[in-house]
Structure formats: C-alpha cells, structure tokens
N, CA and C atoms of all chains as a GROMACS GRO file, in nm:
protein
  558
    1UNK      N    1   0.602   1.955   1.903
    1UNK     CA    2   0.570   1.924   1.765
    1UNK      C    3   0.679   1.977   1.672
    2UNK      N    4   0.717   1.894   1.578
    2UNK     CA    5   0.820   1.935   1.484
    2UNK      C    6   0.762   2.024   1.376
    3UNK      N    7   0.829   2.135   1.353
    3UNK     CA    8   0.782   2.223   1.245
    3UNK      C    9   0.816   2.162   1.110
    4UNK      N   10   0.718   2.164   1.019
    4UNK     CA   11   0.738   2.102   0.888
    4UNK      C   12   0.850   2.173   0.811
    5UNK      N   13   0.873   2.299   0.841
    5UNK     CA   14   0.974   2.375   0.769
    5UNK      C   15   1.117   2.328   0.803
    6UNK      N   16   1.130   2.254   0.914
    6UNK     CA   17   1.263   2.209   0.955
    6UNK      C   18   1.316   2.098   0.865
    7UNK      N   19   1.224   2.019   0.812
    7UNK     CA   20   1.268   1.907   0.731
    7UNK      C   21   1.200   1.916   0.594
    8UNK      N   22   1.275   1.962   0.494
    8UNK     CA   23   1.219   1.977   0.360
    8UNK      C   24   1.275   1.867   0.269
    9UNK      N   25   1.186   1.800   0.198
    9UNK     CA   26   1.227   1.702   0.099
    9UNK      C   27   1.221   1.771  -0.037
   10UNK      N   28   1.321   1.748  -0.120
   10UNK     CA   29   1.318   1.807  -0.254
   10UNK      C   30   1.281   1.704  -0.359
   11UNK      N   31   1.202   1.750  -0.455
   11UNK     CA   32   1.171   1.670  -0.572
   11UNK      C   33   1.242   1.736  -0.690
   12UNK      N   34   1.330   1.662  -0.754
   12UNK     CA   35   1.407   1.718  -0.864
   12UNK      C   36   1.373   1.647  -0.994
   13UNK      N   37   1.366   1.723  -1.102
   13UNK     CA   38   1.339   1.664  -1.233
   13UNK      C   39   1.443   1.714  -1.330
   14UNK      N   40   1.510   1.620  -1.395
   14UNK     CA   41   1.610   1.659  -1.494
   14UNK      C   42   1.631   1.547  -1.596
   15UNK      N   43   1.693   1.580  -1.709
   15UNK     CA   44   1.715   1.477  -1.810
   15UNK      C   45   1.839   1.394  -1.782
   16UNK      N   46   1.836   1.270  -1.828
   16UNK     CA   47   1.951   1.180  -1.820
   16UNK      C   48   2.018   1.185  -1.957
   17UNK      N   49   2.132   1.252  -1.962
   17UNK     CA   50   2.196   1.272  -2.093
   17UNK      C   51   2.309   1.173  -2.121
   18UNK      N   52   2.356   1.108  -2.016
   18UNK     CA   53   2.464   1.011  -2.034
   18UNK      C   54   2.478   0.925  -1.910
   19UNK      N   55   2.554   0.817  -1.924
   19UNK     CA   56   2.571   0.723  -1.812
   19UNK      C   57   2.628   0.793  -1.689
   20UNK      N   58   2.712   0.892  -1.712
   20UNK     CA   59   2.775   0.962  -1.600
   20UNK      C   60   2.673   1.037  -1.513
   21UNK      N   61   2.556   1.065  -1.569
   21UNK     CA   62   2.452   1.137  -1.493
   21UNK      C   63   2.394   1.054  -1.378
   22UNK      N   64   2.414   0.921  -1.383
   22UNK     CA   65   2.356   0.841  -1.275
   22UNK      C   66   2.424   0.868  -1.142
   23UNK      N   67   2.546   0.921  -1.146
   23UNK     CA   68   2.613   0.960  -1.021
   23UNK      C   69   2.534   1.070  -0.951
   24UNK      N   70   2.478   1.158  -1.031
   24UNK     CA   71   2.397   1.266  -0.975
   24UNK      C   72   2.268   1.210  -0.914
   25UNK      N   73   2.208   1.114  -0.986
   25UNK     CA   74   2.086   1.051  -0.936
   25UNK      C   75   2.114   0.986  -0.801
   26UNK      N   76   2.222   0.910  -0.792
   26UNK     CA   77   2.259   0.842  -0.668
   26UNK      C   78   2.283   0.943  -0.555
   27UNK      N   79   2.354   1.050  -0.587
   27UNK     CA   80   2.383   1.152  -0.486
   27UNK      C   81   2.255   1.219  -0.437
   28UNK      N   82   2.163   1.245  -0.530
   28UNK     CA   83   2.035   1.307  -0.493
   28UNK      C   84   1.952   1.214  -0.405
   29UNK      N   85   1.953   1.084  -0.438
   29UNK     CA   86   1.880   0.986  -0.356
   29UNK      C   87   1.943   0.978  -0.217
   30UNK      N   88   2.077   0.979  -0.212
   30UNK     CA   89   2.147   0.975  -0.084
   30UNK      C   90   2.112   1.096   0.002
   31UNK      N   91   2.085   1.209  -0.065
   31UNK     CA   92   2.049   1.331   0.006
   31UNK      C   93   1.900   1.333   0.041
   32UNK      N   94   1.829   1.225   0.007
   32UNK     CA   95   1.687   1.215   0.042
   32UNK      C   96   1.592   1.278  -0.059
   33UNK      N   97   1.644   1.311  -0.176
   33UNK     CA   98   1.559   1.373  -0.279
   33UNK      C   99   1.480   1.267  -0.357
   34UNK      N  100   1.364   1.311  -0.406
   34UNK     CA  101   1.288   1.232  -0.503
   34UNK      C  102   1.335   1.280  -0.640
   35UNK      N  103   1.362   1.188  -0.731
   35UNK     CA  104   1.416   1.226  -0.861
   35UNK      C  105   1.325   1.176  -0.974
   36UNK      N  106   1.296   1.264  -1.067
   36UNK     CA  107   1.225   1.224  -1.189
   36UNK      C  108   1.320   1.249  -1.305
   37UNK      N  109   1.362   1.142  -1.370
   37UNK     CA  110   1.451   1.162  -1.485
   37UNK      C  111   1.379   1.137  -1.616
   38UNK      N  112   1.409   1.224  -1.709
   38UNK     CA  113   1.358   1.207  -1.846
   38UNK      C  114   1.472   1.143  -1.924
   39UNK      N  115   1.448   1.024  -1.976
   39UNK     CA  116   1.558   0.950  -2.038
   39UNK      C  117   1.558   0.958  -2.190
   40UNK      N  118   1.469   1.038  -2.248
   40UNK     CA  119   1.464   1.049  -2.395
   40UNK      C  120   1.596   1.090  -2.460
   41UNK      N  121   1.677   1.181  -2.399
   41UNK     CA  122   1.804   1.214  -2.464
   41UNK      C  123   1.893   1.091  -2.484
   42UNK      N  124   1.887   0.995  -2.390
   42UNK     CA  125   1.969   0.875  -2.399
   42UNK      C  126   1.918   0.776  -2.505
   43UNK      N  127   1.789   0.779  -2.533
   43UNK     CA  128   1.734   0.693  -2.639
   43UNK      C  129   1.800   0.729  -2.772
   44UNK      N  130   1.811   0.860  -2.792
   44UNK     CA  131   1.872   0.907  -2.917
   44UNK      C  132   2.023   0.882  -2.922
   45UNK      N  133   2.086   0.891  -2.803
   45UNK     CA  134   2.233   0.878  -2.797
   45UNK      C  135   2.280   0.733  -2.810
   46UNK      N  136   2.233   0.648  -2.719
   46UNK     CA  137   2.279   0.509  -2.719
   46UNK      C  138   2.186   0.422  -2.636
   47UNK      N  139   2.127   0.322  -2.698
   47UNK     CA  140   2.036   0.232  -2.626
   47UNK      C  141   2.111   0.147  -2.524
   48UNK      N  142   2.239   0.114  -2.556
   48UNK     CA  143   2.321   0.039  -2.461
   48UNK      C  144   2.344   0.121  -2.334
   49UNK      N  145   2.375   0.248  -2.354
   49UNK     CA  146   2.401   0.338  -2.241
   49UNK      C  147   2.273   0.358  -2.159
   50UNK      N  148   2.159   0.368  -2.230
   50UNK     CA  149   2.031   0.381  -2.161
   50UNK      C  150   2.004   0.259  -2.074
   51UNK      N  151   2.020   0.143  -2.135
   51UNK     CA  152   1.994   0.017  -2.066
   51UNK      C  153   2.084   0.002  -1.943
   52UNK      N  154   2.212   0.032  -1.959
   52UNK     CA  155   2.310   0.024  -1.850
   52UNK      C  156   2.276   0.124  -1.738
   53UNK      N  157   2.234   0.242  -1.778
   53UNK     CA  158   2.201   0.347  -1.680
   53UNK      C  159   2.080   0.307  -1.596
   54UNK      N  160   1.974   0.262  -1.665
   54UNK     CA  161   1.850   0.224  -1.595
   54UNK      C  162   1.877   0.104  -1.504
   55UNK      N  163   1.955   0.010  -1.555
   55UNK     CA  164   1.990  -0.110  -1.478
   55UNK      C  165   2.066  -0.072  -1.351
   56UNK      N  166   2.162   0.016  -1.365
   56UNK     CA  167   2.242   0.060  -1.250
   56UNK      C  168   2.157   0.136  -1.148
   57UNK      N  169   2.070   0.223  -1.199
   57UNK     CA  170   1.983   0.299  -1.108
   57UNK      C  171   1.890   0.202  -1.035
   58UNK      N  172   1.834   0.106  -1.107
   58UNK     CA  173   1.743   0.008  -1.047
   58UNK      C  174   1.812  -0.068  -0.934
   59UNK      N  175   1.932  -0.119  -0.963
   59UNK     CA  176   2.006  -0.195  -0.862
   59UNK      C  177   2.038  -0.108  -0.740
   60UNK      N  178   2.075   0.017  -0.766
   60UNK     CA  179   2.108   0.107  -0.654
   60UNK      C  180   1.986   0.133  -0.566
   61UNK      N  181   1.873   0.155  -0.630
   61UNK     CA  182   1.749   0.181  -0.557
   61UNK      C  183   1.712   0.062  -0.469
   62UNK      N  184   1.729  -0.059  -0.524
   62UNK     CA  185   1.699  -0.180  -0.446
   62UNK      C  186   1.793  -0.189  -0.325
   63UNK      N  187   1.919  -0.152  -0.344
   63UNK     CA  188   2.018  -0.156  -0.237
   63UNK      C  189   1.983  -0.063  -0.122
   64UNK      N  190   1.939   0.057  -0.156
   64UNK     CA  191   1.912   0.156  -0.050
   64UNK      C  192   1.770   0.144   0.006
   65UNK      N  193   1.686   0.061  -0.058
   65UNK     CA  194   1.549   0.047  -0.008
   65UNK      C  195   1.456   0.158  -0.054
   66UNK      N  196   1.487   0.212  -0.172
   66UNK     CA  197   1.399   0.313  -0.230
   66UNK      C  198   1.297   0.247  -0.322
   67UNK      N  199   1.241   0.328  -0.411
   67UNK     CA  200   1.138   0.275  -0.500
   67UNK      C  201   1.157   0.337  -0.640
   68UNK      N  202   1.110   0.268  -0.741
   68UNK     CA  203   1.129   0.316  -0.879
   68UNK      C  204   1.010   0.274  -0.963
   69UNK      N  205   0.965   0.360  -1.052
   69UNK     CA  206   0.855   0.327  -1.141
   69UNK      C  207   0.864   0.411  -1.268
   70UNK      N  208   0.818   0.352  -1.375
   70UNK     CA  209   0.815   0.427  -1.499
   70UNK      C  210   0.696   0.522  -1.499
   71UNK      N  211   0.717   0.638  -1.557
   71UNK     CA  212   0.611   0.737  -1.564
   71UNK      C  213   0.594   0.778  -1.710
   72UNK      N  214   0.496   0.720  -1.775
   72UNK     CA  215   0.474   0.752  -1.916
   72UNK      C  216   0.585   0.699  -2.005
   73UNK      N  217   0.598   0.761  -2.120
   73UNK     CA  218   0.691   0.714  -2.222
   73UNK      C  219   0.835   0.758  -2.199
   74UNK      N  220   0.850   0.868  -2.129
   74UNK     CA  221   0.980   0.935  -2.128
   74UNK      C  222   1.050   0.943  -1.993
   75UNK      N  223   0.979   0.904  -1.887
   75UNK     CA  224   1.035   0.933  -1.754
   75UNK      C  225   1.032   0.815  -1.657
   76UNK      N  226   1.117   0.827  -1.554
   76UNK     CA  227   1.120   0.732  -1.445
   76UNK      C  228   1.119   0.812  -1.314
   77UNK      N  229   1.039   0.767  -1.220
   77UNK     CA  230   1.038   0.829  -1.087
   77UNK      C  231   1.120   0.740  -0.996
   78UNK      N  232   1.210   0.800  -0.919
   78UNK     CA  233   1.293   0.724  -0.826
   78UNK      C  234   1.284   0.790  -0.690
   79UNK      N  235   1.258   0.709  -0.588
   79UNK     CA  236   1.241   0.767  -0.455
   79UNK      C  237   1.341   0.710  -0.355
   80UNK      N  238   1.376   0.791  -0.256
   80UNK     CA  239   1.466   0.744  -0.150
   80UNK      C  240   1.387   0.659  -0.049
   81UNK      N  241   1.454   0.593   0.045
   81UNK     CA  242   1.381   0.519   0.148
   81UNK      C  243   1.285   0.613   0.220
   82UNK      N  244   1.168   0.567   0.254
   82UNK     CA  245   1.071   0.654   0.323
   82UNK      C  246   0.968   0.714   0.229
   83UNK      N  247   0.992   0.704   0.098
   83UNK     CA  248   0.893   0.750   0.000
   83UNK      C  249   0.856   0.632  -0.090
   84UNK      N  250   0.732   0.590  -0.082
   84UNK     CA  251   0.688   0.475  -0.160
   84UNK      C  252   0.598   0.520  -0.275
   85UNK      N  253   0.609   0.451  -0.386
   85UNK     CA  254   0.527   0.483  -0.503
   85UNK      C  255   0.400   0.398  -0.499
   86UNK      N  256   0.288   0.466  -0.502
   86UNK     CA  257   0.158   0.400  -0.499
   86UNK      C  258   0.122   0.359  -0.640
   87UNK      N  259   0.114   0.230  -0.662
   87UNK     CA  260   0.091   0.180  -0.798
   87UNK      C  261  -0.056   0.156  -0.827
   88UNK      N  262  -0.100   0.212  -0.936
   88UNK     CA  263  -0.235   0.181  -0.983
   88UNK      C  264  -0.237   0.202  -1.133
   89UNK      N  265  -0.351   0.182  -1.192
   89UNK     CA  266  -0.359   0.182  -1.338
   89UNK      C  267  -0.315   0.314  -1.400
   90UNK      N  268  -0.327   0.422  -1.324
   90UNK     CA  269  -0.290   0.553  -1.378
   90UNK      C  270  -0.142   0.566  -1.406
   91UNK      N  271  -0.061   0.483  -1.337
   91UNK     CA  272   0.082   0.488  -1.356
   91UNK      C  273   0.119   0.391  -1.467
   92UNK      N  274   0.161   0.444  -1.580
   92UNK     CA  275   0.191   0.359  -1.694
   92UNK      C  276   0.335   0.310  -1.687
   93UNK      N  277   0.352   0.179  -1.693
   93UNK     CA  278   0.487   0.122  -1.689
   93UNK      C  279   0.545   0.105  -1.829
   94UNK      N  280   1.700   0.743   1.765
   94UNK     CA  281   1.687   0.772   1.622
   94UNK      C  282   1.553   0.717   1.571
   95UNK      N  283   1.487   0.797   1.491
   95UNK     CA  284   1.358   0.755   1.438
   95UNK      C  285   1.378   0.660   1.321
   96UNK      N  286   1.305   0.550   1.324
   96UNK     CA  287   1.314   0.457   1.212
   96UNK      C  288   1.241   0.516   1.092
   97UNK      N  289   1.304   0.505   0.976
   97UNK     CA  290   1.244   0.565   0.857
   97UNK      C  291   1.112   0.496   0.820
   98UNK      N  292   1.099   0.370   0.861
   98UNK     CA  293   0.978   0.295   0.827
   98UNK      C  294   0.855   0.348   0.901
   99UNK      N  295   0.879   0.428   1.005
   99UNK     CA  296   0.765   0.478   1.083
   99UNK      C  297   0.687   0.586   1.009
  100UNK      N  298   0.758   0.662   0.927
  100UNK     CA  299   0.691   0.770   0.856
  100UNK      C  300   0.714   0.753   0.706
  101UNK      N  301   0.612   0.706   0.637
  101UNK     CA  302   0.626   0.683   0.493
  101UNK      C  303   0.544   0.787   0.416
  102UNK      N  304   0.608   0.850   0.319
  102UNK     CA  305   0.538   0.941   0.230
  102UNK      C  306   0.503   0.864   0.103
  103UNK      N  307   0.383   0.884   0.052
  103UNK     CA  308   0.346   0.817  -0.072
  103UNK      C  309   0.348   0.913  -0.189
  104UNK      N  310   0.393   0.860  -0.302
  104UNK     CA  311   0.387   0.934  -0.428
  104UNK      C  312   0.284   0.861  -0.514
  105UNK      N  313   0.179   0.931  -0.553
  105UNK     CA  314   0.073   0.870  -0.632
  105UNK      C  315   0.066   0.933  -0.770
  106UNK      N  316   0.042   0.850  -0.870
  106UNK     CA  317   0.028   0.902  -1.006
  106UNK      C  318  -0.101   0.847  -1.065
  107UNK      N  319  -0.185   0.938  -1.111
  107UNK     CA  320  -0.310   0.894  -1.174
  107UNK      C  321  -0.362   1.000  -1.270
  108UNK      N  322  -0.453   0.960  -1.357
  108UNK     CA  323  -0.506   1.056  -1.454
  108UNK      C  324  -0.618   1.142  -1.394
  109UNK      N  325  -0.629   1.262  -1.446
  109UNK     CA  326  -0.737   1.353  -1.410
  109UNK      C  327  -0.842   1.342  -1.519
  110UNK      N  328  -0.952   1.275  -1.486
  110UNK     CA  329  -1.052   1.248  -1.590
  110UNK      C  330  -1.169   1.345  -1.588
  111UNK      N  331  -1.184   1.418  -1.477
  111UNK     CA  332  -1.293   1.513  -1.468
  111UNK      C  333  -1.270   1.609  -1.351
  112UNK      N  334  -1.347   1.716  -1.349
  112UNK     CA  335  -1.331   1.817  -1.244
  112UNK      C  336  -1.348   1.756  -1.104
  113UNK      N  337  -1.435   1.656  -1.094
  113UNK     CA  338  -1.460   1.593  -0.964
  113UNK      C  339  -1.336   1.523  -0.907
  114UNK      N  340  -1.240   1.490  -0.995
  114UNK     CA  341  -1.119   1.422  -0.949
  114UNK      C  342  -1.029   1.511  -0.863
  115UNK      N  343  -1.050   1.642  -0.869
  115UNK     CA  344  -0.962   1.729  -0.790
  115UNK      C  345  -0.989   1.712  -0.640
  116UNK      N  346  -1.105   1.658  -0.605
  116UNK     CA  347  -1.130   1.628  -0.462
  116UNK      C  348  -1.032   1.521  -0.414
  117UNK      N  349  -1.003   1.426  -0.501
  117UNK     CA  350  -0.907   1.322  -0.465
  117UNK      C  351  -0.766   1.381  -0.450
  118UNK      N  352  -0.732   1.473  -0.543
  118UNK     CA  353  -0.601   1.537  -0.535
  118UNK      C  354  -0.588   1.612  -0.402
  119UNK      N  355  -0.691   1.688  -0.366
  119UNK     CA  356  -0.688   1.764  -0.240
  119UNK      C  357  -0.676   1.670  -0.120
  120UNK      N  358  -0.752   1.561  -0.122
  120UNK     CA  359  -0.748   1.465  -0.010
  120UNK      C  360  -0.610   1.400   0.001
  121UNK      N  361  -0.551   1.368  -0.114
  121UNK     CA  362  -0.417   1.307  -0.113
  121UNK      C  363  -0.313   1.406  -0.060
  122UNK      N  364  -0.325   1.532  -0.100
  122UNK     CA  365  -0.232   1.634  -0.050
  122UNK      C  366  -0.250   1.652   0.101
  123UNK      N  367  -0.375   1.651   0.145
  123UNK     CA  368  -0.403   1.664   0.289
  123UNK      C  369  -0.342   1.548   0.368
  124UNK      N  370  -0.336   1.432   0.302
  124UNK     CA  371  -0.279   1.313   0.368
  124UNK      C  372  -0.126   1.312   0.357
  125UNK      N  373  -0.070   1.418   0.296
  125UNK     CA  374   0.076   1.428   0.286
  125UNK      C  375   0.136   1.359   0.165
  126UNK      N  376   0.051   1.319   0.070
  126UNK     CA  377   0.101   1.251  -0.050
  126UNK      C  378   0.153   1.350  -0.153
  127UNK      N  379   0.247   1.304  -0.234
  127UNK     CA  380   0.290   1.376  -0.352
  127UNK      C  381   0.205   1.320  -0.467
  128UNK      N  382   0.152   1.408  -0.550
  128UNK     CA  383   0.062   1.362  -0.655
  128UNK      C  384   0.113   1.405  -0.794
  129UNK      N  385   0.113   1.311  -0.885
  129UNK     CA  386   0.145   1.343  -1.024
  129UNK      C  387   0.020   1.311  -1.105
  130UNK      N  388  -0.041   1.414  -1.162
  130UNK     CA  389  -0.161   1.389  -1.242
  130UNK      C  390  -0.132   1.405  -1.391
  131UNK      N  391  -0.188   1.313  -1.466
  131UNK     CA  392  -0.181   1.320  -1.611
  131UNK      C  393  -0.314   1.379  -1.655
  132UNK      N  394  -0.306   1.496  -1.719
  132UNK     CA  395  -0.430   1.567  -1.749
  132UNK      C  396  -0.477   1.552  -1.894
  133UNK      N  397  -0.409   1.466  -1.970
  133UNK     CA  398  -0.448   1.447  -2.111
  133UNK      C  399  -0.594   1.404  -2.131
  134UNK      N  400  -0.650   1.318  -2.044
  134UNK     CA  401  -0.791   1.282  -2.066
  134UNK      C  402  -0.884   1.404  -2.064
  135UNK      N  403  -0.849   1.504  -1.982
  135UNK     CA  404  -0.932   1.625  -1.974
  135UNK      C  405  -0.916   1.716  -2.095
  136UNK      N  406  -0.802   1.710  -2.161
  136UNK     CA  407  -0.781   1.791  -2.282
  136UNK      C  408  -0.885   1.747  -2.387
  137UNK      N  409  -0.903   1.615  -2.396
  137UNK     CA  410  -0.997   1.561  -2.494
  137UNK      C  411  -1.142   1.586  -2.454
  138UNK      N  412  -1.165   1.587  -2.322
  138UNK     CA  413  -1.303   1.600  -2.272
  138UNK      C  414  -1.354   1.744  -2.278
  139UNK      N  415  -1.282   1.834  -2.212
  139UNK     CA  416  -1.326   1.973  -2.207
  139UNK      C  417  -1.214   2.065  -2.161
  140UNK      N  418  -1.179   2.160  -2.244
  140UNK     CA  419  -1.071   2.252  -2.208
  140UNK      C  420  -1.113   2.344  -2.093
  141UNK      N  421  -1.243   2.375  -2.087
  141UNK     CA  422  -1.294   2.456  -1.977
  141UNK      C  423  -1.278   2.384  -1.844
  142UNK      N  424  -1.312   2.255  -1.847
  142UNK     CA  425  -1.302   2.174  -1.726
  142UNK      C  426  -1.155   2.157  -1.685
  143UNK      N  427  -1.069   2.143  -1.785
  143UNK     CA  428  -0.925   2.132  -1.758
  143UNK      C  429  -0.874   2.259  -1.692
  144UNK      N  430  -0.908   2.371  -1.751
  144UNK     CA  431  -0.864   2.500  -1.700
  144UNK      C  432  -0.913   2.524  -1.557
  145UNK      N  433  -1.040   2.493  -1.533
  145UNK     CA  434  -1.100   2.510  -1.399
  145UNK      C  435  -1.032   2.417  -1.298
  146UNK      N  436  -1.003   2.295  -1.341
  146UNK     CA  437  -0.941   2.196  -1.252
  146UNK      C  438  -0.801   2.240  -1.210
  147UNK      N  439  -0.720   2.280  -1.310
  147UNK     CA  440  -0.583   2.321  -1.282
  147UNK      C  441  -0.583   2.446  -1.195
  148UNK      N  442  -0.672   2.537  -1.226
  148UNK     CA  443  -0.683   2.661  -1.150
  148UNK      C  444  -0.716   2.633  -1.004
  149UNK      N  445  -0.813   2.544  -0.983
  149UNK     CA  446  -0.853   2.508  -0.847
  149UNK      C  447  -0.742   2.438  -0.770
  150UNK      N  448  -0.673   2.348  -0.839
  150UNK     CA  449  -0.561   2.276  -0.775
  150UNK      C  450  -0.452   2.377  -0.738
  151UNK      N  451  -0.421   2.467  -0.831
  151UNK     CA  452  -0.318   2.567  -0.807
  151UNK      C  453  -0.350   2.652  -0.683
  152UNK      N  454  -0.474   2.700  -0.678
  152UNK     CA  455  -0.515   2.784  -0.564
  152UNK      C  456  -0.508   2.705  -0.433
  153UNK      N  457  -0.549   2.578  -0.438
  153UNK     CA  458  -0.547   2.496  -0.317
  153UNK      C  459  -0.403   2.474  -0.268
  154UNK      N  460  -0.315   2.448  -0.363
  154UNK     CA  461  -0.174   2.426  -0.329
  154UNK      C  462  -0.113   2.550  -0.264
  155UNK      N  463  -0.147   2.666  -0.317
  155UNK     CA  464  -0.098   2.791  -0.259
  155UNK      C  465  -0.151   2.809  -0.116
  156UNK      N  466  -0.276   2.771  -0.095
  156UNK     CA  467  -0.339   2.784   0.036
  156UNK      C  468  -0.269   2.698   0.142
  157UNK      N  469  -0.235   2.574   0.103
  157UNK     CA  470  -0.176   2.482   0.202
  157UNK      C  471  -0.024   2.495   0.212
  158UNK      N  472   0.036   2.575   0.121
  158UNK     CA  473   0.181   2.591   0.126
  158UNK      C  474   0.256   2.478   0.060
  159UNK      N  475   0.193   2.416  -0.040
  159UNK     CA  476   0.259   2.310  -0.117
  159UNK      C  477   0.329   2.369  -0.238
  160UNK      N  478   0.356   2.285  -0.334
  160UNK     CA  479   0.426   2.330  -0.454
  160UNK      C  480   0.366   2.261  -0.576
  161UNK      N  481   0.380   2.323  -0.692
  161UNK     CA  482   0.322   2.266  -0.814
  161UNK      C  483   0.409   2.303  -0.933
  162UNK      N  484   0.426   2.210  -1.025
  162UNK     CA  485   0.503   2.237  -1.146
  162UNK      C  486   0.457   2.145  -1.257
  163UNK      N  487   0.468   2.197  -1.377
  163UNK     CA  488   0.434   2.115  -1.493
  163UNK      C  489   0.549   2.019  -1.523
  164UNK      N  490   0.514   1.899  -1.565
  164UNK     CA  491   0.616   1.799  -1.598
  164UNK      C  492   0.586   1.749  -1.739
  165UNK      N  493   0.660   1.803  -1.835
  165UNK     CA  494   0.637   1.764  -1.973
  165UNK      C  495   0.504   1.812  -2.027
  166UNK      N  496   0.458   1.744  -2.129
  166UNK     CA  497   0.338   1.786  -2.202
  166UNK      C  498   0.208   1.745  -2.133
  167UNK      N  499   0.215   1.638  -2.054
  167UNK     CA  500   0.093   1.573  -2.010
  167UNK      C  501   0.067   1.573  -1.860
  168UNK      N  502   0.164   1.616  -1.781
  168UNK     CA  503   0.153   1.596  -1.637
  168UNK      C  504   0.183   1.718  -1.552
  169UNK      N  505   0.132   1.714  -1.429
  169UNK     CA  506   0.162   1.816  -1.330
  169UNK      C  507   0.203   1.744  -1.201
  170UNK      N  508   0.308   1.794  -1.138
  170UNK     CA  509   0.350   1.741  -1.008
  170UNK      C  510   0.298   1.836  -0.902
  171UNK      N  511   0.236   1.781  -0.798
  171UNK     CA  512   0.183   1.864  -0.690
  171UNK      C  513   0.234   1.806  -0.559
  172UNK      N  514   0.289   1.892  -0.476
  172UNK     CA  515   0.346   1.843  -0.350
  172UNK      C  516   0.280   1.906  -0.227
  173UNK      N  517   0.277   1.832  -0.118
  173UNK     CA  518   0.223   1.886   0.008
  173UNK      C  519   0.327   1.977   0.074
  174UNK      N  520   0.293   2.047   0.180
  174UNK     CA  521   0.392   2.127   0.252
  174UNK      C  522   0.508   2.035   0.296
  175UNK      N  523   0.629   2.083   0.290
  175UNK     CA  524   0.743   2.001   0.332
  175UNK      C  525   0.813   1.933   0.215
  176UNK      N  526   0.750   1.938   0.097
  176UNK     CA  527   0.816   1.884  -0.023
  176UNK      C  528   0.822   1.997  -0.126
  177UNK      N  529   0.943   2.038  -0.160
  177UNK     CA  530   0.960   2.147  -0.255
  177UNK      C  531   1.013   2.095  -0.388
  178UNK      N  532   0.966   2.158  -0.495
  178UNK     CA  533   1.010   2.118  -0.628
  178UNK      C  534   1.132   2.201  -0.667
  179UNK      N  535   1.239   2.131  -0.699
  179UNK     CA  536   1.363   2.194  -0.738
  179UNK      C  537   1.354   2.227  -0.886
  180UNK      N  538   1.356   2.355  -0.918
  180UNK     CA  539   1.335   2.397  -1.056
  180UNK      C  540   1.467   2.418  -1.130
  181UNK      N  541   1.477   2.359  -1.245
  181UNK     CA  542   1.590   2.387  -1.332
  181UNK      C  543   1.546   2.359  -1.474
  182UNK      N  544   1.636   2.375  -1.566
  182UNK     CA  545   1.599   2.367  -1.708
  182UNK      C  546   1.540   2.230  -1.747
  183UNK      N  547   1.578   2.127  -1.672
  183UNK     CA  548   1.529   1.993  -1.706
  183UNK      C  549   1.378   1.979  -1.688
  184UNK      N  550   1.322   2.066  -1.603
  184UNK     CA  551   1.179   2.060  -1.578
  184UNK      C  552   1.109   2.151  -1.678
  185UNK      N  553   1.035   2.090  -1.767
  185UNK     CA  554   0.971   2.169  -1.873
  185UNK      C  555   0.835   2.221  -1.827
  186UNK      N  556   0.815   2.352  -1.835
  186UNK     CA  557   0.687   2.410  -1.792
  186UNK      C  558   0.589   2.422  -1.908
   0.00000   0.00000   0.00000
C-alpha cells in the first residue's frame, strides 16, 4: 500500500497582479498543484490584461486536460489533470 | 506507469446552509474530495450555528490529518490528507 505522505498535492492561492503572473500559474499546474487565483487586482489595473490572462489560462488548462471554474466574484479555481471540479449550484460562475 | 485517469480527485464547492451540512463536508473529505464551502448563508441564519459548524469542521480536519484555510471573506477551503494548503500572503485569513 502506498503511503499517502509520499505523494502530496498542493493547493495554492494567490492574486493575479499582471499578465506575467500566468507563467507562475502554468508552472504550478505543471507541478501538479491546484491553483486558486484572485483576479481583482487585475480588474483595477487593466481589463484587457485580465481578459488576455484568463483566456490564456483557459486555453492552457484545456491543453493539459485540467479543469477551471469561477469561484464567486473574485476568484478562479484551476486544477491539473487528475483533479476535476464538481459543478453544482453552489459554485457561482 | 499509472494512468492519471484511474485516480481522480474531486474539488467540490457548495454553500454551508446549516449545521447539518457539515455531515456532507465530512463525507466528502472521507471520500478524498477537496471542499470549498461558502459560509455566508450561515452568517445570516445564526452566528452560533456558524461558529459551531466551523469549529466542528476544524476539529474533524485535524483528526483526519487534512488541512483548512480561510479564502477571502466568504469561504473556507478544506482538504483531505495528502492535499496541503500552501500558505502565503495571497491567501487571506
């Protein structure tokens, strides 16, 4: 039996402050992490940059076979392959 | 090599509407799910019930060796054993 301590998945939560931050999101997904980004700082900075960032993250997630969903007004949950988001009414898009 | 599709972890997000809902949280954690609960409905309903619910979830998470962290104003992330929450300034407690 495999010990659960041998394989740890990390869940990371941080703000998306600029387009360049999506490199971190991609790297974290590649490392098998679940990422929750708060995108409110980008709303204030630039809606174009926000749109481009979300679009790029979405496309990347589709490429790797991960999952993505909006969480409330300010956040997005992004998962690597092997972690699926269970959708129901409680999850606000 | 193990196919990633063989072992899927689910991330579920739903509101906590009453103390009885923590049974669902416990069952989901037991099933290896990551749970994000929005506790705002309980703030409006009863602060005592909210406090008791969070307290019970916290104690249960400690018992099973999971992890728990506040996510913004309205939510809590709760993880089963094997999923750790990476804490940094982006995660607001």
